TIZA-138800 format. One record per residue: residue in three letters; z, y, x of N, C-alpha, C in turn; residue number from 0. Coordinates in Angstrom, 1 decimal. Atoms other than C-alpha are relative to their C-alpha. Layout:
<atoms>
[atom 'ALA'; [Z; Y; X]; [Z; Y; X]; [Z; Y; X]; NUM],
...
</atoms>
This chain:
<atoms>
[atom 'UNK'; [0.5; -0.8; 1.2]; [63.8; 101.0; 112.6]; [0.9; 1.2; -0.2]; 0],
[atom 'UNK'; [-0.8; -1.2; 0.2]; [64.9; 104.5; 112.0]; [0.5; 0.1; -1.4]; 1],
[atom 'UNK'; [-0.7; 0.0; 1.3]; [67.1; 105.5; 109.0]; [-1.0; 0.3; -1.1]; 2],
[atom 'UNK'; [0.9; -0.4; 1.1]; [64.3; 107.1; 107.0]; [-1.0; -1.1; -0.3]; 3],
[atom 'UNK'; [0.9; 1.1; 0.2]; [61.9; 104.2; 107.5]; [0.7; -1.1; -0.8]; 4],
[atom 'UNK'; [-0.8; 1.0; 0.7]; [64.6; 101.7; 106.4]; [0.2; 0.4; -1.4]; 5],
[atom 'UNK'; [-0.3; -0.4; 1.3]; [65.5; 103.8; 103.4]; [-1.3; -0.1; -0.9]; 6],
[atom 'UNK'; [1.2; 0.1; 0.8]; [61.8; 104.0; 102.3]; [-0.4; -1.4; -0.3]; 7],
[atom 'UNK'; [0.3; 1.4; 0.3]; [61.3; 100.3; 102.6]; [1.0; -0.6; -0.9]; 8],
[atom 'UNK'; [-1.0; 0.5; 0.9]; [64.6; 99.6; 100.8]; [-0.4; 0.5; -1.4]; 9],
[atom 'UNK'; [0.3; -0.5; 1.3]; [63.4; 101.8; 97.9]; [-1.1; -0.8; -0.7]; 10],
[atom 'UNK'; [1.1; 0.7; 0.6]; [60.3; 99.7; 97.4]; [0.3; -1.6; 0.1]; 11],
[atom 'UNK'; [-0.4; 1.4; 0.0]; [62.2; 96.4; 97.9]; [-0.5; -0.8; 1.2]; 12],
[atom 'UNK'; [0.4; 0.6; -1.1]; [60.9; 95.6; 101.3]; [1.0; -0.1; 1.1]; 13],
[atom 'UNK'; [-1.1; 0.1; -1.0]; [64.2; 96.0; 103.2]; [1.2; -0.2; -0.8]; 14],
[atom 'UNK'; [-1.3; 0.2; 0.7]; [67.7; 94.9; 102.3]; [1.1; 0.9; 0.6]; 15],
[atom 'UNK'; [-1.1; -0.8; -0.5]; [70.9; 96.8; 102.6]; [0.6; -0.7; 1.2]; 16],
[atom 'UNK'; [-0.5; 0.6; -1.2]; [72.4; 96.1; 106.1]; [1.5; -0.1; 0.1]; 17],
[atom 'UNK'; [-1.5; 0.2; -0.2]; [75.8; 94.9; 107.2]; [0.2; -0.6; 1.3]; 18],
[atom 'UNK'; [-0.4; 0.7; -1.3]; [77.5; 93.8; 110.4]; [1.0; -1.1; -0.3]; 19],
[atom 'UNK'; [-0.8; 1.1; 0.3]; [79.7; 91.3; 108.5]; [-0.9; -1.2; -0.2]; 20],
[atom 'UNK'; [0.7; 1.2; 0.2]; [78.6; 87.7; 108.4]; [0.4; -0.6; -1.4]; 21],
[atom 'UNK'; [-0.3; 0.7; 1.2]; [78.5; 85.5; 105.3]; [1.4; -0.6; 0.0]; 22],
[atom 'UNK'; [-1.3; 0.6; -0.1]; [81.5; 83.6; 106.6]; [1.1; 1.0; -0.1]; 23],
[atom 'UNK'; [-1.1; -1.1; 0.0]; [83.5; 86.8; 107.1]; [0.1; 0.6; -1.4]; 24],
[atom 'UNK'; [-0.1; -0.5; 1.4]; [82.6; 88.1; 103.6]; [0.6; -1.0; -0.9]; 25],
[atom 'UNK'; [-0.7; 0.9; 0.8]; [83.7; 84.8; 102.1]; [1.5; 0.0; 0.2]; 26],
[atom 'UNK'; [-1.4; -0.1; -0.3]; [87.0; 85.1; 103.9]; [0.6; 1.2; -0.7]; 27],
[atom 'UNK'; [-0.5; -1.2; 0.6]; [87.5; 88.6; 102.6]; [0.1; -0.2; -1.5]; 28],
[atom 'UNK'; [0.0; 0.2; 1.4]; [86.6; 87.6; 99.1]; [1.1; -0.9; -0.5]; 29],
[atom 'UNK'; [-1.2; 0.9; 0.3]; [89.2; 84.8; 99.1]; [1.3; 0.7; -0.2]; 30],
[atom 'UNK'; [-1.3; -0.8; 0.1]; [92.0; 87.3; 99.7]; [0.0; 1.1; -0.9]; 31],
[atom 'UNK'; [0.1; -1.2; 0.9]; [90.6; 90.1; 97.6]; [0.0; -0.5; -1.5]; 32],
[atom 'UNK'; [0.2; 0.5; 1.3]; [90.2; 87.8; 94.5]; [1.1; 0.5; -0.9]; 33],
[atom 'UNK'; [-0.9; -0.4; 1.0]; [91.9; 89.3; 91.4]; [1.0; 1.1; 0.4]; 34],
[atom 'UNK'; [-0.9; -1.1; -0.4]; [93.5; 92.2; 93.3]; [-0.4; 1.2; -0.9]; 35],
[atom 'UNK'; [0.3; -1.1; 1.0]; [93.9; 95.3; 91.2]; [0.0; 1.4; 0.7]; 36],
[atom 'UNK'; [0.1; -1.2; -0.7]; [94.2; 98.0; 93.8]; [-0.4; -0.2; 1.5]; 37],
[atom 'UNK'; [0.6; 0.4; -1.3]; [91.9; 97.7; 96.8]; [-0.6; 1.2; 0.7]; 38],
[atom 'UNK'; [0.7; -1.1; -0.8]; [90.4; 99.9; 99.6]; [-0.8; -0.6; 1.1]; 39],
[atom 'UNK'; [0.8; 0.5; -1.1]; [87.7; 99.5; 102.1]; [-0.3; 1.3; 0.8]; 40],
[atom 'UNK'; [0.4; -1.2; -0.9]; [87.3; 101.9; 105.1]; [-1.2; -0.4; 0.8]; 41],
[atom 'UNK'; [1.2; 0.2; -0.6]; [83.8; 102.0; 106.3]; [-0.9; -0.8; -0.9]; 42],
[atom 'UNK'; [0.8; 0.6; 1.0]; [81.4; 101.2; 103.5]; [-1.5; -0.3; 0.5]; 43],
[atom 'UNK'; [1.3; 0.1; -0.5]; [78.0; 101.7; 105.2]; [-1.0; -0.2; -1.2]; 44],
[atom 'UNK'; [0.9; 0.2; 1.1]; [75.4; 100.2; 102.8]; [0.6; -0.7; -1.2]; 45],
[atom 'UNK'; [-0.6; 0.6; 1.2]; [77.9; 98.7; 100.5]; [-0.1; -1.5; -0.2]; 46],
[atom 'UNK'; [0.1; 1.5; 0.2]; [77.2; 95.0; 101.1]; [1.3; -0.7; -0.2]; 47],
[atom 'UNK'; [-1.3; 0.6; 0.1]; [80.8; 94.0; 101.7]; [0.8; 0.6; -1.2]; 48],
[atom 'UNK'; [-0.6; -0.6; 1.2]; [81.9; 96.5; 99.0]; [-0.3; -0.7; -1.2]; 49],
[atom 'UNK'; [0.5; 0.7; 1.2]; [79.8; 94.8; 96.5]; [0.6; -1.4; -0.2]; 50],
[atom 'UNK'; [-0.6; 1.3; 0.1]; [81.2; 91.4; 97.4]; [1.5; 0.1; -0.4]; 51],
[atom 'UNK'; [-1.4; -0.2; 0.4]; [84.8; 92.7; 97.1]; [0.1; 0.4; -1.5]; 52],
[atom 'UNK'; [0.0; -0.4; 1.4]; [84.0; 94.3; 93.8]; [-0.2; -1.2; -0.9]; 53],
[atom 'UNK'; [0.3; 1.2; 0.9]; [82.6; 91.0; 92.4]; [1.2; -0.9; -0.2]; 54],
[atom 'UNK'; [-1.2; 0.9; 0.1]; [86.0; 89.3; 92.9]; [1.3; 0.7; -0.4]; 55],
[atom 'UNK'; [-1.3; -0.7; 0.4]; [88.5; 92.0; 92.0]; [0.3; -0.2; -1.5]; 56],
[atom 'UNK'; [-0.5; 0.0; 1.4]; [90.5; 92.2; 88.8]; [-0.9; 0.8; -0.8]; 57],
[atom 'UNK'; [0.9; -0.8; 0.9]; [88.5; 93.4; 85.8]; [0.5; 1.3; -0.3]; 58],
[atom 'UNK'; [-0.6; -1.4; 0.2]; [90.9; 96.3; 85.4]; [0.4; 0.6; 1.2]; 59],
[atom 'UNK'; [-0.4; -0.5; -1.3]; [91.2; 97.0; 89.1]; [-0.8; 1.2; 0.4]; 60],
[atom 'UNK'; [0.7; -1.1; -0.6]; [90.1; 99.9; 91.3]; [-0.2; -0.3; 1.5]; 61],
[atom 'UNK'; [0.3; 0.2; -1.4]; [88.4; 99.8; 94.6]; [-0.4; 1.3; 0.6]; 62],
[atom 'UNK'; [0.3; -1.3; -0.6]; [88.6; 102.9; 96.8]; [-1.0; -0.3; 1.2]; 63],
[atom 'UNK'; [1.0; 0.1; -1.0]; [85.4; 103.1; 98.9]; [0.0; 1.1; 0.9]; 64],
[atom 'UNK'; [-0.3; -1.1; -1.0]; [86.1; 105.2; 102.0]; [-1.0; 0.0; 1.0]; 65],
[atom 'UNK'; [0.9; -0.1; -1.1]; [83.4; 106.5; 104.2]; [-0.4; 1.6; 0.0]; 66],
[atom 'UNK'; [0.3; -1.4; -0.1]; [82.7; 110.1; 105.5]; [-1.5; 0.3; -0.2]; 67],
[atom 'UNK'; [1.5; -0.2; 0.2]; [78.9; 109.6; 105.3]; [-0.5; 1.3; 0.5]; 68],
[atom 'UNK'; [0.6; -1.3; -0.5]; [77.8; 112.4; 107.7]; [-1.5; 0.1; -0.4]; 69],
[atom 'UNK'; [1.4; -0.3; 0.4]; [74.5; 114.0; 106.6]; [-0.9; -0.1; 1.2]; 70],
[atom 'UNK'; [0.9; 0.1; -1.1]; [71.4; 113.5; 108.6]; [-0.9; 1.3; 0.0]; 71],
[atom 'UNK'; [0.8; -1.2; -0.2]; [68.6; 116.0; 109.5]; [-0.6; 0.5; -1.3]; 72],
[atom 'UNK'; [0.6; -0.4; 1.3]; [67.4; 116.1; 105.9]; [1.1; 0.6; -0.9]; 73],
[atom 'UNK'; [-1.1; -0.6; 0.8]; [70.9; 117.3; 104.7]; [0.6; -1.0; -1.0]; 74],
[atom 'UNK'; [-0.5; 1.0; 0.9]; [71.6; 114.0; 102.9]; [0.4; -1.2; 0.8]; 75],
[atom 'UNK'; [-0.4; 1.2; -0.7]; [73.1; 110.6; 103.8]; [-0.8; -1.1; -0.8]; 76],
[atom 'UNK'; [0.7; 1.1; 0.7]; [70.6; 107.8; 103.0]; [0.9; -1.2; -0.1]; 77],
[atom 'UNK'; [-0.9; 1.1; 0.1]; [73.3; 105.3; 103.8]; [0.9; 0.1; -1.3]; 78],
[atom 'UNK'; [-0.8; -0.1; 1.3]; [75.4; 106.7; 100.9]; [-0.8; -0.3; -1.2]; 79],
[atom 'UNK'; [0.8; 0.3; 1.2]; [72.5; 106.5; 98.5]; [-0.2; -1.5; -0.2]; 80],
[atom 'UNK'; [0.2; 1.5; 0.1]; [71.9; 102.9; 99.4]; [1.3; -0.7; -0.5]; 81],
[atom 'UNK'; [-1.2; 0.6; 0.4]; [75.6; 102.1; 99.0]; [0.3; 0.2; -1.5]; 82],
[atom 'UNK'; [-0.3; -0.3; 1.4]; [76.0; 103.8; 95.7]; [-0.9; -0.9; -1.0]; 83],
[atom 'UNK'; [0.9; 0.8; 0.8]; [73.0; 101.9; 94.3]; [0.4; -1.5; 0.1]; 84],
[atom 'UNK'; [-0.3; 1.4; -0.1]; [74.0; 98.5; 95.7]; [1.3; -0.3; -0.7]; 85],
[atom 'UNK'; [-1.3; 0.3; 0.7]; [77.6; 98.7; 94.5]; [0.0; 0.1; -1.5]; 86],
[atom 'UNK'; [0.1; -0.1; 1.4]; [76.6; 99.8; 91.1]; [-0.6; -1.2; -0.7]; 87],
[atom 'UNK'; [0.6; 1.2; 0.6]; [74.8; 96.5; 90.5]; [1.1; -1.0; -0.4]; 88],
[atom 'UNK'; [-1.1; 0.8; 0.4]; [78.2; 94.9; 90.2]; [0.9; 0.7; -1.0]; 89],
[atom 'UNK'; [-0.7; -0.6; 1.1]; [79.9; 95.6; 86.9]; [1.4; -0.6; -0.1]; 90],
[atom 'UNK'; [-1.4; 0.5; 0.1]; [83.5; 94.6; 87.7]; [1.0; 1.1; 0.5]; 91],
[atom 'UNK'; [-1.0; -1.1; -0.4]; [86.5; 97.0; 87.8]; [-0.7; 1.3; 0.1]; 92],
[atom 'UNK'; [0.4; -1.4; -0.2]; [86.0; 100.5; 88.9]; [0.1; 0.4; 1.5]; 93],
[atom 'UNK'; [0.0; -0.4; -1.3]; [85.0; 102.0; 92.2]; [0.2; 1.6; 0.1]; 94],
[atom 'UNK'; [-0.2; -1.5; -0.2]; [86.3; 105.5; 93.4]; [-0.5; 0.2; 1.4]; 95],
[atom 'UNK'; [0.6; -0.3; -1.3]; [84.2; 106.9; 96.2]; [0.8; 1.2; 0.7]; 96],
[atom 'UNK'; [-0.7; -1.0; -0.8]; [86.2; 108.9; 98.8]; [-0.8; 0.3; 1.3]; 97],
[atom 'UNK'; [0.9; -0.4; -1.1]; [83.8; 110.7; 101.2]; [0.9; 0.7; 1.1]; 98],
[atom 'UNK'; [-1.0; -0.5; -0.9]; [86.6; 111.1; 103.8]; [0.1; -1.0; 1.2]; 99],
[atom 'UNK'; [-0.3; 0.9; -1.0]; [87.7; 109.6; 107.1]; [1.2; -0.9; -0.5]; 100],
[atom 'UNK'; [-1.0; 0.9; 0.4]; [90.2; 106.7; 106.9]; [1.4; 0.7; -0.1]; 101],
[atom 'UNK'; [-1.3; -0.7; 0.0]; [93.2; 109.0; 107.8]; [0.1; 0.9; -1.2]; 102],
[atom 'UNK'; [0.0; -1.0; 1.1]; [92.2; 111.7; 105.3]; [0.1; -0.7; -1.4]; 103],
[atom 'UNK'; [-0.1; 0.7; 1.2]; [91.7; 109.1; 102.6]; [1.4; -0.6; -0.3]; 104],
[atom 'UNK'; [-1.4; 0.5; 0.1]; [95.2; 107.6; 103.2]; [0.9; 1.1; -0.5]; 105],
[atom 'UNK'; [-0.8; -1.1; 0.4]; [96.7; 111.0; 102.8]; [-0.3; 0.3; -1.5]; 106],
[atom 'UNK'; [0.4; -0.2; 1.4]; [94.7; 111.4; 99.5]; [0.7; -1.0; -0.9]; 107],
[atom 'UNK'; [-0.7; 1.1; 0.8]; [96.1; 108.1; 98.2]; [1.4; 0.3; -0.2]; 108],
[atom 'UNK'; [-1.4; -0.2; 0.1]; [99.6; 109.0; 99.1]; [0.4; 1.2; -0.8]; 109],
[atom 'UNK'; [-0.3; -1.3; 0.6]; [99.5; 112.6; 97.9]; [-0.2; -0.1; -1.6]; 110],
[atom 'UNK'; [0.2; 0.1; 1.4]; [98.2; 111.5; 94.5]; [0.6; -1.3; -0.6]; 111],
[atom 'UNK'; [-0.7; 1.1; 0.5]; [100.4; 108.5; 94.1]; [-0.9; -1.1; -0.5]; 112],
[atom 'UNK'; [1.1; 0.9; 0.4]; [97.4; 106.1; 93.9]; [0.3; -1.4; 0.6]; 113],
[atom 'UNK'; [-0.4; 1.3; -0.5]; [99.1; 103.2; 95.8]; [1.0; -0.7; -0.9]; 114],
[atom 'UNK'; [0.3; 0.7; -1.3]; [100.4; 100.8; 96.7]; [-1.3; -0.8; 0.0]; 115],
[atom 'UNK'; [1.2; 0.7; -0.1]; [97.4; 98.8; 97.9]; [0.2; -1.5; 0.1]; 116],
[atom 'UNK'; [-0.1; 1.4; -0.1]; [97.0; 95.1; 97.3]; [-0.8; -0.6; 1.1]; 117],
[atom 'UNK'; [0.9; 0.5; -0.9]; [94.1; 94.6; 99.6]; [-0.7; 1.1; 0.7]; 118],
[atom 'UNK'; [0.7; -1.0; -0.8]; [92.7; 96.7; 102.4]; [-0.9; -0.6; 1.1]; 119],
[atom 'UNK'; [1.0; 0.4; -1.1]; [89.6; 96.1; 104.6]; [-0.3; 1.2; 0.9]; 120],
[atom 'UNK'; [0.3; -1.1; -1.0]; [89.4; 98.2; 107.7]; [-1.3; -0.3; 0.8]; 121],
[atom 'UNK'; [1.2; 0.2; -0.7]; [85.9; 98.4; 109.1]; [-0.7; 1.3; 0.3]; 122],
[atom 'UNK'; [0.5; -1.3; -0.3]; [85.6; 102.0; 110.2]; [-0.3; 0.3; 1.4]; 123],
[atom 'UNK'; [0.1; -0.3; -1.4]; [86.0; 103.5; 113.6]; [0.6; -1.1; 0.8]; 124],
[atom 'UNK'; [-0.5; 1.2; -0.7]; [86.3; 100.6; 116.0]; [0.4; 0.4; 1.4]; 125],
[atom 'UNK'; [-0.6; -0.3; -1.2]; [87.6; 102.6; 118.9]; [1.5; -0.2; -0.1]; 126],
[atom 'UNK'; [-1.5; 0.2; 0.0]; [91.3; 102.1; 120.0]; [0.6; 1.1; -0.8]; 127],
[atom 'UNK'; [-0.6; -1.1; 0.7]; [92.2; 105.6; 118.7]; [-0.4; 0.0; -1.4]; 128],
[atom 'UNK'; [0.4; 0.0; 1.5]; [90.2; 105.2; 115.5]; [0.7; -1.0; -0.8]; 129],
[atom 'UNK'; [-0.8; 1.0; 0.8]; [91.9; 102.0; 114.5]; [1.5; 0.4; 0.0]; 130],
[atom 'UNK'; [-1.5; -0.4; 0.0]; [95.3; 103.4; 115.5]; [0.2; 1.0; -1.1]; 131],
[atom 'UNK'; [-0.2; -1.0; 1.2]; [94.8; 106.3; 113.0]; [-0.1; -0.7; -1.3]; 132],
[atom 'UNK'; [0.1; 0.7; 1.2]; [93.7; 104.0; 110.3]; [1.3; -0.9; -0.3]; 133],
[atom 'UNK'; [-1.2; 0.8; 0.2]; [96.6; 101.6; 110.9]; [1.3; 0.7; -0.4]; 134],
[atom 'UNK'; [-1.2; -0.8; 0.2]; [99.3; 104.2; 111.1]; [-0.1; 0.8; -1.3]; 135],
[atom 'UNK'; [0.1; -0.7; 1.3]; [97.9; 106.0; 108.0]; [0.1; -0.9; -1.2]; 136],
[atom 'UNK'; [0.0; 0.9; 1.2]; [97.5; 103.0; 105.8]; [1.0; -1.1; -0.1]; 137],
[atom 'UNK'; [-0.8; 1.2; 0.0]; [99.9; 100.3; 106.8]; [1.2; 0.1; -0.9]; 138],
[atom 'UNK'; [-1.1; -0.2; 0.9]; [102.8; 101.8; 104.9]; [-0.4; 0.0; -1.5]; 139],
[atom 'UNK'; [0.5; 0.0; 1.4]; [100.6; 101.9; 101.7]; [-0.2; -1.4; -0.5]; 140],
[atom 'UNK'; [0.3; 1.4; 0.4]; [100.3; 98.1; 101.6]; [1.2; -0.6; -0.8]; 141],
[atom 'UNK'; [-1.1; 0.6; 0.9]; [102.4; 96.2; 98.9]; [0.8; -1.0; 0.9]; 142],
[atom 'UNK'; [-0.9; 0.9; -0.8]; [105.4; 94.6; 100.7]; [0.1; -1.3; -0.7]; 143],
[atom 'UNK'; [-0.1; 1.3; 0.5]; [105.6; 90.9; 100.3]; [-1.2; -0.8; -0.4]; 144],
[atom 'UNK'; [1.2; 0.7; 0.5]; [102.1; 90.2; 99.2]; [-1.3; 0.7; 0.5]; 145],
[atom 'UNK'; [1.2; -0.7; -0.3]; [99.6; 92.9; 100.3]; [-0.7; -0.5; 1.2]; 146],
[atom 'UNK'; [0.9; 0.5; -1.1]; [96.7; 92.0; 102.6]; [-0.7; 1.1; 0.7]; 147],
[atom 'UNK'; [0.9; -0.9; -0.8]; [95.0; 93.9; 105.4]; [-0.9; -1.0; 0.8]; 148],
[atom 'UNK'; [1.0; 0.7; -0.8]; [91.8; 92.5; 106.9]; [-0.7; 1.0; 0.9]; 149],
[atom 'UNK'; [0.5; -0.8; -1.0]; [90.4; 93.9; 110.1]; [-1.3; -0.5; 0.6]; 150],
[atom 'UNK'; [1.3; 0.4; -0.6]; [86.7; 93.7; 111.2]; [0.0; 0.3; 1.4]; 151],
[atom 'UNK'; [0.2; -0.2; -1.4]; [85.7; 93.4; 114.8]; [1.4; 0.1; 0.7]; 152],
[atom 'UNK'; [-1.4; -0.1; -0.5]; [89.4; 92.7; 115.7]; [0.3; -1.2; 0.9]; 153],
[atom 'UNK'; [-0.2; 1.2; -0.8]; [89.0; 89.3; 117.4]; [-1.3; -0.3; 0.8]; 154],
[atom 'UNK'; [1.3; 0.2; -0.8]; [86.5; 88.5; 120.2]; [-0.6; -1.3; -0.2]; 155],
[atom 'UNK'; [0.7; 1.3; 0.3]; [84.6; 85.7; 118.6]; [-1.2; -0.2; 0.9]; 156],
[atom 'UNK'; [1.0; 0.4; -1.0]; [82.1; 83.9; 120.8]; [-1.3; 0.6; -0.5]; 157],
[atom 'UNK'; [1.4; -0.5; 0.3]; [78.7; 85.6; 121.0]; [-0.1; 1.3; -0.7]; 158],
[atom 'UNK'; [0.1; -1.3; 0.8]; [79.6; 88.8; 119.2]; [0.1; 1.2; 0.9]; 159],
[atom 'UNK'; [0.1; -1.1; -0.9]; [79.9; 90.9; 122.3]; [1.0; 1.2; -0.2]; 160],
[atom 'UNK'; [-1.0; -1.0; 0.3]; [83.1; 92.8; 121.3]; [1.3; -0.2; 0.8]; 161],
[atom 'UNK'; [-1.2; 0.3; -0.7]; [85.5; 91.5; 123.9]; [0.8; 1.3; 0.5]; 162],
[atom 'UNK'; [-0.6; -1.2; -0.5]; [86.1; 95.1; 125.3]; [0.1; 1.1; -1.1]; 163],
[atom 'UNK'; [-0.1; -1.0; 1.1]; [86.1; 96.9; 121.9]; [1.4; 0.5; -0.1]; 164],
[atom 'UNK'; [-1.4; -0.5; 0.2]; [89.0; 99.2; 121.3]; [0.7; -0.5; -1.2]; 165],
[atom 'UNK'; [-0.7; 0.6; 1.2]; [89.6; 97.6; 117.9]; [0.6; -1.4; 0.3]; 166],
[atom 'UNK'; [-0.6; 1.2; -0.4]; [90.1; 94.3; 119.6]; [1.3; 0.2; 0.7]; 167],
[atom 'UNK'; [-1.2; -0.3; -0.8]; [92.6; 95.8; 122.1]; [1.1; 0.5; -0.9]; 168],
[atom 'UNK'; [-1.0; -0.5; 0.9]; [94.5; 97.7; 119.4]; [0.6; -1.1; -0.9]; 169],
[atom 'UNK'; [-0.5; 1.1; 0.8]; [94.8; 94.6; 117.2]; [0.9; -0.9; 0.8]; 170],
[atom 'UNK'; [-0.8; 0.9; -0.9]; [96.0; 92.5; 120.1]; [1.3; 0.6; 0.4]; 171],
[atom 'UNK'; [-1.2; -0.6; -0.6]; [98.4; 95.0; 121.6]; [1.0; 0.5; -1.0]; 172],
[atom 'UNK'; [-0.9; -0.7; 0.9]; [99.8; 96.6; 118.5]; [0.1; -0.7; -1.4]; 173],
[atom 'UNK'; [-0.1; 0.5; 1.3]; [98.9; 95.2; 115.1]; [0.6; -1.4; -0.1]; 174],
[atom 'UNK'; [-0.5; 1.4; 0.1]; [99.5; 91.5; 115.8]; [1.5; 0.0; 0.4]; 175],
[atom 'UNK'; [-1.4; -0.1; -0.3]; [103.0; 92.6; 117.1]; [0.8; 0.8; -1.0]; 176],
[atom 'UNK'; [-0.6; -0.8; 1.0]; [103.8; 94.7; 114.1]; [1.0; -0.9; -0.9]; 177],
[atom 'UNK'; [-0.9; 0.9; 0.6]; [107.0; 93.2; 112.7]; [-0.1; 0.0; -1.6]; 178],
[atom 'UNK'; [0.1; -0.1; 1.4]; [106.1; 94.2; 109.1]; [-1.1; -1.0; -0.5]; 179],
[atom 'UNK'; [1.2; 0.8; 0.5]; [103.0; 91.9; 109.0]; [0.0; -1.3; 0.8]; 180],
[atom 'UNK'; [0.2; 1.3; -0.6]; [102.1; 88.3; 109.8]; [-1.5; -0.4; -0.1]; 181],
[atom 'UNK'; [1.4; 0.4; 0.0]; [98.7; 86.9; 110.7]; [-0.1; -1.3; -0.9]; 182],
[atom 'UNK'; [0.1; 1.1; 0.8]; [97.5; 84.5; 108.0]; [-1.4; -0.7; 0.2]; 183],
[atom 'UNK'; [1.3; 0.6; -0.3]; [93.9; 83.8; 109.1]; [-0.8; 0.9; 1.0]; 184],
[atom 'UNK'; [1.1; -0.6; -0.8]; [91.2; 84.6; 111.7]; [-1.3; -0.7; -0.3]; 185],
[atom 'UNK'; [1.3; 0.6; 0.2]; [87.6; 84.0; 110.8]; [-1.0; 0.9; 0.7]; 186],
[atom 'UNK'; [1.0; -0.7; -0.9]; [85.0; 85.0; 113.4]; [0.7; 1.3; 0.5]; 187],
[atom 'UNK'; [-0.6; -1.2; -0.6]; [85.9; 88.7; 114.2]; [1.0; 0.5; -1.0]; 188],
[atom 'UNK'; [-1.0; -0.6; 1.0]; [88.1; 89.2; 111.1]; [1.4; -0.6; 0.2]; 189],
[atom 'UNK'; [-1.3; 0.4; 0.0]; [91.8; 89.1; 111.3]; [0.7; 0.4; -1.3]; 190],
[atom 'UNK'; [-0.7; -0.2; 1.3]; [93.8; 88.8; 108.1]; [1.5; -0.1; 0.1]; 191],
[atom 'UNK'; [-1.5; 0.0; 0.0]; [97.4; 89.8; 107.8]; [0.6; 0.3; -1.4]; 192],
[atom 'UNK'; [-0.7; -0.2; 1.3]; [99.9; 89.8; 105.0]; [1.3; 0.8; 0.3]; 193],
[atom 'UNK'; [-1.3; -0.8; -0.2]; [102.8; 92.3; 104.7]; [1.1; -0.8; -0.4]; 194],
[atom 'UNK'; [-1.2; 0.8; 0.3]; [106.2; 90.7; 104.8]; [0.8; 0.8; -1.0]; 195],
[atom 'UNK'; [-0.9; -0.7; 0.9]; [108.9; 91.6; 102.3]; [0.7; 1.2; 0.8]; 196],
[atom 'UNK'; [-0.6; -1.1; -0.7]; [110.7; 94.9; 103.1]; [1.2; -0.5; 0.9]; 197],
[atom 'UNK'; [-1.1; 0.4; -0.9]; [113.1; 94.5; 106.1]; [0.8; 1.2; 0.3]; 198],
[atom 'UNK'; [-0.9; -1.1; -0.3]; [116.1; 96.7; 106.4]; [0.0; 0.3; 1.5]; 199],
[atom 'UNK'; [0.0; -0.5; -1.3]; [116.0; 98.8; 109.5]; [-1.4; -0.1; 0.7]; 200],
[atom 'UNK'; [1.4; 0.1; -0.5]; [112.3; 97.9; 110.1]; [-0.9; 0.9; -0.7]; 201],
[atom 'UNK'; [1.0; -0.8; 0.8]; [110.3; 99.5; 107.3]; [0.4; 1.4; -0.1]; 202],
[atom 'UNK'; [-0.5; -1.3; 0.0]; [112.4; 102.6; 107.5]; [-0.6; 0.9; 1.1]; 203],
[atom 'UNK'; [0.5; -0.6; -1.2]; [110.9; 103.4; 110.9]; [-1.5; 0.3; -0.1]; 204],
[atom 'UNK'; [1.4; -0.3; 0.0]; [107.4; 105.0; 111.5]; [-0.8; -1.2; 0.4]; 205],
[atom 'UNK'; [0.9; 1.2; -0.4]; [104.5; 102.6; 111.7]; [-0.3; -0.1; 1.4]; 206],
[atom 'UNK'; [0.4; 0.1; -1.4]; [103.8; 103.5; 115.3]; [1.1; -0.6; 0.9]; 207],
[atom 'UNK'; [-1.1; 0.6; -0.8]; [107.2; 102.1; 116.3]; [0.3; -1.4; -0.5]; 208],
[atom 'UNK'; [-0.4; 1.3; 0.6]; [107.0; 98.8; 114.5]; [-0.4; -1.2; 0.8]; 209],
[atom 'UNK'; [0.4; 1.2; -0.8]; [105.8; 96.5; 117.3]; [1.2; -0.6; 0.7]; 210],
[atom 'UNK'; [-1.0; 0.7; -0.7]; [107.9; 93.9; 119.0]; [0.1; 0.4; 1.4]; 211],
[atom 'UNK'; [-0.3; -0.3; -1.4]; [109.4; 94.4; 122.4]; [-0.1; 1.5; 0.3]; 212],
[atom 'UNK'; [0.0; -1.5; -0.2]; [109.4; 98.2; 121.9]; [-1.2; 0.5; 0.5]; 213],
[atom 'UNK'; [1.2; -0.4; -0.6]; [105.8; 98.5; 122.7]; [-0.7; 1.2; -0.8]; 214],
[atom 'UNK'; [0.6; -1.1; 0.8]; [104.9; 100.9; 119.9]; [-1.5; -0.1; 0.0]; 215],
[atom 'UNK'; [1.4; 0.0; -0.1]; [101.3; 102.0; 120.0]; [-0.6; 0.4; 1.3]; 216],
[atom 'UNK'; [0.5; -0.4; -1.3]; [101.1; 102.8; 123.7]; [-0.9; -1.1; 0.5]; 217],
[atom 'UNK'; [0.9; 0.9; -0.6]; [98.3; 101.2; 125.6]; [0.7; -0.6; 1.2]; 218],
[atom 'UNK'; [-0.5; 0.6; -1.1]; [99.1; 98.7; 128.2]; [-1.1; -0.4; 1.0]; 219],
</atoms>
């Protein structure tokens, strides 16, 4: 189904907002996002996961919804319209929409002193380079000692067909070896990590050099 046809059917209630996260993955995300006050999601699409995250966040919290939403041939983004409508159905906390790439949004957060972030869900560019940019841009913004990062399409769950995805390779080669973080759960394709307390001599270095064995972010 093309984008316009889906949007038309959605408008009259004959199609639902779409997502590539499963109910099990969304339940996992909600568990770690519950009562968080400063959250961000990279890659909103139709806002299905965004709505779930908003429903469990702190009542006085803020959720930064990050997606560049490129316009289509009609000069608008139907995906953005669906997302705004779906997320507005949940009246918990506040949502700030950032129509930016993940890297640009991280710079916006840092430049305006809007961090640190309690919970981050990365579900944007699933190429190796795309996840590398998001990780290197955002990982320093996570609250030391408690902050959570969840990565979609980061583990080759059976039947999902993502074994060769760049996001799986970067998670395996770099993120899981990042000394600042520890893995706390894997549910289907979602990897959940928690930032460790600040470590002298570790957190002072750039994110790209934080992996064990001196691997950095070079591909192997």
